[in-house]
Residue frames as a rotation matrix with the C-alpha (Angstrom) as fourth column:
MET 1
-0.962 -0.195 0.193 14.74
-0.085 -0.458 -0.885 18.95
0.261 -0.867 0.424 -28.19
GLU 2
-0.294 0.936 0.194 10.99
-0.912 -0.336 0.236 19.00
0.286 -0.107 0.952 -28.44
GLN 3
0.337 0.307 -0.890 10.86
-0.189 0.948 0.255 15.17
0.922 0.083 0.378 -28.23
GLN 4
-0.478 -0.637 -0.604 13.07
0.506 0.362 -0.783 15.21
0.718 -0.680 0.149 -25.10
SER 5
-0.742 0.145 0.654 11.11
-0.463 -0.817 -0.343 17.98
0.485 -0.558 0.674 -23.29
LEU 6
-0.773 0.466 -0.430 8.82
0.631 0.632 -0.449 16.86
0.063 -0.619 -0.783 -20.44
LEU 7
-0.172 0.687 -0.706 6.86
0.370 -0.620 -0.692 20.03
-0.913 -0.380 -0.147 -20.87
PRO 8
0.639 0.377 0.670 5.12
0.764 -0.214 -0.608 21.74
-0.086 0.901 -0.425 -23.83
LEU 9
-0.464 -0.880 -0.099 7.61
0.841 -0.473 0.264 24.26
-0.279 0.039 0.960 -25.30
ASP 10
-0.873 0.228 0.432 4.88
-0.012 -0.894 0.448 26.86
0.488 0.386 0.783 -26.16
GLY 11
0.155 0.985 0.078 1.85
0.032 -0.084 0.996 28.19
0.987 -0.152 -0.044 -24.38
ASP 12
0.066 -0.057 0.996 1.11
-0.920 -0.389 0.039 28.53
0.386 -0.919 -0.078 -20.75
LEU 13
-0.620 -0.329 -0.712 1.73
-0.016 0.913 -0.408 25.77
0.785 -0.241 -0.571 -18.14
THR 14
0.636 0.701 0.321 -0.35
-0.393 -0.064 0.917 24.44
0.664 -0.710 0.235 -15.33
LEU 15
0.015 -0.613 0.790 1.16
-0.997 0.055 0.062 23.49
-0.082 -0.788 -0.610 -12.02
ASN 16
0.580 0.292 0.761 0.01
-0.342 0.935 -0.098 19.89
-0.740 -0.203 0.642 -12.60
GLU 17
0.940 -0.334 -0.066 2.04
0.019 0.244 -0.970 19.73
0.340 0.910 0.236 -15.86
VAL 18
0.254 -0.867 0.429 5.06
-0.755 -0.455 -0.472 21.02
0.604 -0.204 -0.770 -14.07
ILE 19
0.073 -0.121 0.990 4.68
-0.892 0.437 0.119 18.51
-0.447 -0.891 -0.076 -11.17
SER 20
0.894 0.245 0.374 4.13
-0.068 0.901 -0.428 15.60
-0.442 0.357 0.823 -13.57
ALA 21
0.750 -0.659 -0.057 7.31
-0.104 -0.032 -0.994 16.61
0.653 0.752 -0.093 -15.44
TYR 22
0.004 -0.722 0.692 9.32
-0.953 -0.213 -0.217 16.89
0.304 -0.658 -0.689 -12.19
LYS 23
0.471 0.265 0.841 8.02
-0.592 0.802 0.078 13.48
-0.654 -0.535 0.535 -11.07
ALA 24
0.988 -0.100 0.121 9.08
0.157 0.599 -0.785 11.99
0.006 0.794 0.608 -14.39
HIS 25
0.414 -0.888 0.202 12.48
-0.410 -0.380 -0.829 13.75
0.813 0.260 -0.521 -14.19
LEU 26
0.165 -0.310 0.936 13.01
-0.985 0.001 0.174 12.45
-0.055 -0.951 -0.305 -10.61
LEU 27
0.817 0.170 0.551 12.89
-0.162 0.985 -0.063 8.89
-0.554 -0.038 0.832 -11.97
THR 28
0.789 -0.613 -0.037 15.98
0.053 0.129 -0.990 9.54
0.612 0.780 0.135 -14.19
PRO 29
0.219 -0.826 -0.520 19.52
0.921 0.350 -0.168 9.14
0.321 -0.442 0.837 -12.94
ILE 30
-0.669 -0.462 0.582 20.13
0.348 -0.887 -0.304 12.90
0.656 -0.001 0.755 -13.04
GLY 31
0.128 0.802 0.584 16.79
-0.392 -0.500 0.772 13.72
0.911 -0.328 0.250 -11.43
SER 32
0.809 0.277 -0.519 17.28
0.307 0.553 0.774 11.22
0.501 -0.786 0.363 -8.59
ALA 33
-0.177 -0.955 -0.238 20.84
0.895 -0.056 -0.442 12.62
0.409 -0.291 0.865 -7.97
CYS 34
-0.889 -0.103 0.447 19.33
0.025 -0.984 -0.178 16.12
0.458 -0.148 0.877 -7.52
ARG 35
-0.226 0.940 -0.255 16.15
0.702 0.338 0.627 15.00
0.676 -0.037 -0.736 -5.79
PHE 36
-0.093 0.266 -0.959 16.26
0.901 -0.386 -0.195 17.29
-0.423 -0.883 -0.204 -2.80
ASN 37
-0.830 -0.288 -0.479 16.99
0.085 -0.912 0.401 20.39
-0.552 0.292 0.781 -4.94
GLU 38
-0.813 0.579 0.068 14.21
0.055 -0.041 0.998 19.49
0.580 0.815 0.001 -7.36
LEU 39
-0.035 0.823 -0.568 11.74
0.931 0.233 0.281 19.03
0.363 -0.519 -0.774 -4.49
LYS 40
-0.392 -0.124 -0.912 12.81
0.570 -0.810 -0.134 22.47
-0.722 -0.573 0.388 -3.08
ASN 41
-0.989 0.005 -0.145 12.06
-0.116 -0.634 0.764 23.87
-0.088 0.773 0.628 -6.52
LEU 42
-0.515 0.845 -0.142 8.67
0.475 0.419 0.774 22.24
0.714 0.331 -0.617 -6.51
ILE 43
0.012 0.476 -0.880 7.74
0.960 -0.252 -0.123 23.77
-0.280 -0.843 -0.460 -3.07
THR 44
-0.656 -0.210 -0.725 8.85
0.138 -0.978 0.159 27.21
-0.742 0.004 0.670 -4.44
LEU 45
-0.948 0.317 0.008 6.80
-0.045 -0.162 0.986 26.83
0.314 0.935 0.168 -7.54
CYS 46
-0.227 0.878 -0.420 3.77
0.849 0.390 0.357 25.84
0.477 -0.276 -0.834 -5.55
ILE 47
-0.177 0.067 -0.982 4.24
0.729 -0.662 -0.177 28.95
-0.661 -0.747 0.069 -3.37
TRP 48
-0.951 -0.264 -0.161 4.66
0.078 -0.709 0.701 31.06
-0.299 0.654 0.694 -6.56
VAL 49
-0.631 0.776 0.021 1.07
-0.107 -0.114 0.988 30.16
0.769 0.621 0.155 -7.77
GLU 50
-0.497 0.455 0.739 -0.23
-0.862 -0.359 -0.359 30.18
0.102 -0.815 0.570 -4.20
ALA 51
0.348 0.499 -0.794 -0.94
-0.311 0.860 0.404 26.41
0.884 0.107 0.454 -4.16
ILE 52
-0.102 -0.465 0.879 -0.32
-0.948 -0.223 -0.228 26.41
0.302 -0.857 -0.418 -0.44
GLU 53
0.667 0.371 0.646 -1.81
-0.587 0.796 0.149 22.91
-0.459 -0.479 0.749 0.32
THR 54
0.921 -0.360 -0.145 0.47
0.127 0.634 -0.763 21.39
0.367 0.685 0.630 -2.42
ALA 55
0.126 -0.900 0.416 3.45
-0.454 -0.426 -0.783 23.20
0.882 -0.090 -0.462 -1.08
ASP 56
0.151 -0.008 0.989 2.69
-0.980 0.129 0.150 21.87
-0.129 -0.992 0.011 2.42
ALA 57
0.912 0.277 0.302 2.35
-0.257 0.961 -0.107 18.34
-0.320 0.020 0.947 1.05
PHE 58
0.668 -0.735 -0.112 5.70
0.134 0.268 -0.954 18.45
0.732 0.623 0.277 -0.76
LEU 59
-0.055 -0.644 0.763 7.35
-0.772 -0.458 -0.441 19.86
0.634 -0.613 -0.472 2.37
ASP 60
0.512 0.273 0.815 5.86
-0.770 0.567 0.293 17.04
-0.382 -0.777 0.500 4.45
ASP 61
0.991 -0.117 -0.062 7.23
0.073 0.875 -0.479 14.52
0.111 0.470 0.876 1.93
VAL 62
0.279 -0.944 0.178 10.66
-0.199 -0.238 -0.951 16.10
0.939 0.230 -0.254 2.01
LEU 63
-0.051 -0.287 0.956 10.76
-0.957 -0.260 -0.129 16.21
0.286 -0.922 -0.262 5.80
ARG 64
0.616 0.430 0.660 9.52
-0.635 0.767 0.094 12.58
-0.466 -0.477 0.745 6.06
PHE 65
0.960 -0.109 0.259 11.52
0.220 0.862 -0.456 10.77
-0.174 0.494 0.852 3.41
GLU 66
0.584 -0.803 0.123 14.82
-0.208 -0.294 -0.933 12.68
0.785 0.519 -0.338 2.93
GLN 67
0.353 -0.593 -0.724 17.87
0.877 0.480 0.034 11.59
0.328 -0.647 0.689 4.91
GLU 68
0.758 -0.029 -0.651 19.32
0.459 -0.685 0.565 13.99
-0.463 -0.728 -0.506 7.43
ASP 69
-0.230 -0.964 -0.134 22.53
0.596 -0.248 0.763 14.66
-0.769 0.095 0.632 5.46
VAL 70
-0.234 0.174 0.957 20.68
0.908 -0.314 0.279 16.39
0.349 0.933 -0.085 2.58
PHE 71
0.820 0.560 0.115 19.65
0.457 -0.763 0.458 19.17
0.344 -0.323 -0.881 4.99
ARG 72
0.191 -0.868 -0.458 23.33
0.922 -0.001 0.387 19.83
-0.336 -0.496 0.801 5.87
HIS 73
-0.736 -0.521 0.433 23.72
0.665 -0.678 0.314 22.70
0.130 0.518 0.845 3.42
GLU 74
-0.014 0.866 0.500 20.36
0.317 -0.470 0.823 24.10
0.948 0.170 -0.268 4.59
GLY 75
-0.489 -0.236 0.840 21.51
-0.675 -0.508 -0.535 24.55
0.553 -0.829 0.089 8.25
GLY 76
-0.965 0.169 0.202 19.79
0.006 0.781 -0.625 21.32
-0.263 -0.602 -0.754 9.27
ARG 77
-0.602 0.795 0.072 16.31
0.700 0.482 0.527 19.93
0.385 0.368 -0.847 8.93
GLU 78
0.061 0.648 -0.759 14.68
0.897 -0.370 -0.244 22.28
-0.439 -0.666 -0.604 11.42
ALA 79
-0.425 -0.329 -0.843 16.19
0.008 -0.933 0.359 25.38
-0.905 0.146 0.400 9.80
PHE 80
-0.996 0.073 0.042 15.01
0.055 0.186 0.981 24.13
0.064 0.980 -0.190 6.35
GLU 81
-0.330 0.930 -0.159 11.57
0.912 0.358 0.198 23.49
0.241 -0.079 -0.967 7.59
ALA 82
-0.006 0.289 -0.957 11.36
0.617 -0.752 -0.231 26.94
-0.787 -0.592 -0.174 9.30
ARG 83
-0.769 -0.311 -0.559 12.35
-0.183 -0.730 0.658 28.73
-0.612 0.608 0.505 6.01
CYS 84
-0.877 0.473 0.087 9.88
0.303 0.403 0.864 26.76
0.373 0.784 -0.497 4.00
ILE 85
-0.128 0.885 -0.448 7.12
0.991 0.100 -0.086 27.46
-0.031 -0.455 -0.890 6.42
THR 86
-0.287 -0.047 -0.957 7.89
0.216 -0.976 -0.017 31.18
-0.933 -0.211 0.290 6.42
LEU 87
-0.937 -0.089 -0.337 7.75
-0.295 -0.312 0.903 31.21
-0.186 0.946 0.267 2.57
ILE 88
-0.693 0.720 -0.017 4.58
0.596 0.586 0.550 29.12
0.406 0.371 -0.835 2.50
ARG 89
0.026 0.691 -0.722 2.83
0.939 -0.265 -0.220 31.42
-0.343 -0.672 -0.656 5.00
THR 90
0.334 0.058 -0.941 4.01
-0.088 -0.992 -0.093 34.64
-0.938 0.114 -0.326 3.17
PRO 91
0.335 -0.152 0.930 4.03
0.820 0.533 -0.209 33.80
-0.464 0.832 0.304 -0.50
GLU 92
0.997 0.018 0.077 4.68
0.051 -0.892 -0.450 37.57
0.061 0.452 -0.890 -1.31
LEU 93
0.359 -0.933 0.004 8.35
-0.460 -0.173 0.871 36.88
-0.812 -0.315 -0.492 -0.32
VAL 94
-0.193 -0.426 0.884 8.72
0.645 0.624 0.441 34.55
-0.739 0.655 0.154 -3.24
ALA 95
0.684 0.464 0.563 6.98
0.729 -0.441 -0.523 37.13
0.006 0.768 -0.640 -5.52
GLU 96
0.903 -0.342 -0.260 9.44
-0.251 -0.911 0.327 39.77
-0.349 -0.230 -0.909 -4.23
THR 97
-0.072 -0.934 0.351 12.49
-0.066 0.355 0.932 37.62
-0.995 0.044 -0.087 -4.86
VAL 98
0.027 0.038 0.999 11.28
0.904 0.426 -0.041 36.87
-0.427 0.904 -0.023 -8.37
ALA 99
0.913 0.361 0.191 10.66
0.408 -0.841 -0.355 40.57
0.033 0.402 -0.915 -9.11
SER 100
0.641 -0.743 -0.193 14.11
-0.482 -0.586 0.652 41.44
-0.597 -0.325 -0.733 -7.81
GLN 101
-0.157 -0.696 0.701 15.78
0.268 0.653 0.708 38.71
-0.951 0.299 0.084 -9.85
ILE 102
0.421 0.404 0.812 13.94
0.881 0.030 -0.472 39.77
-0.216 0.914 -0.343 -12.99
ALA 103
0.991 -0.131 -0.026 15.15
-0.133 -0.985 -0.113 43.43
-0.011 0.115 -0.993 -12.50
SER 104
0.365 -0.931 0.003 18.75
-0.507 -0.196 0.839 42.52
-0.780 -0.308 -0.544 -11.59
LEU 105
-0.304 -0.515 0.801 19.12
0.393 0.698 0.598 40.07
-0.868 0.497 -0.010 -14.49
LYS 106
-0.433 0.174 -0.884 17.33
-0.621 -0.769 0.153 42.45
-0.653 0.616 0.441 -16.88
VAL 107
-0.975 0.140 0.170 15.13
0.214 0.786 0.580 39.66
-0.053 0.602 -0.797 -18.25
GLY 108
-0.438 0.859 -0.264 11.74
0.005 -0.292 -0.956 41.58
-0.899 -0.420 0.124 -17.93
LYS 109
0.064 0.427 -0.902 11.34
-0.884 -0.395 -0.250 41.82
-0.463 0.813 0.352 -21.71
LEU 110
-0.896 -0.376 -0.235 11.87
-0.444 0.764 0.469 38.12
0.003 0.525 -0.851 -22.53
PRO 111
-0.052 0.913 -0.405 8.90
-0.668 0.269 0.694 36.04
0.743 0.306 0.596 -23.64
VAL 112
-0.828 -0.169 0.534 7.40
-0.545 0.463 -0.699 34.00
-0.129 -0.870 -0.475 -20.79
SER 113
-0.393 0.741 -0.544 4.84
0.101 0.623 0.776 31.29
0.914 0.250 -0.319 -20.24
ASN 114
-0.092 0.396 0.913 2.38
-0.875 -0.470 0.116 31.74
0.475 -0.788 0.390 -17.48
LEU 115
-0.834 -0.117 -0.539 2.16
0.125 0.912 -0.391 29.17
0.537 -0.394 -0.746 -14.69
THR 116
-0.182 0.872 0.455 -1.30
-0.797 -0.402 0.451 28.59
0.576 -0.280 0.768 -13.28
ALA 117
-0.733 -0.001 0.680 -2.57
-0.560 0.569 -0.602 26.60
-0.386 -0.822 -0.418 -10.44
């Protein structure tokens, strides 16, 4: 498993390490099949560490290069863009969602790696 991981399995992570791992993953058949969802995850991670310019850049890429049909489950391209812009402009919404999920899933005591910009 260690040899297959695109990320270090111990210690803290930087956003650049995570972005590099995602980009490598997107080149695989599984990654390319899930490209839109993986890019949404990247936008959210950037917001989480308040790397707002990077989140904006990924959003621009998604809006520019993704086909219209991938936005179908998001309520359309404009609805997806509006939701992302809201999250980018108010990163505390992402932090609140994470805190809520940690509490509801009762995973607050699990070991974690920090993610830094």
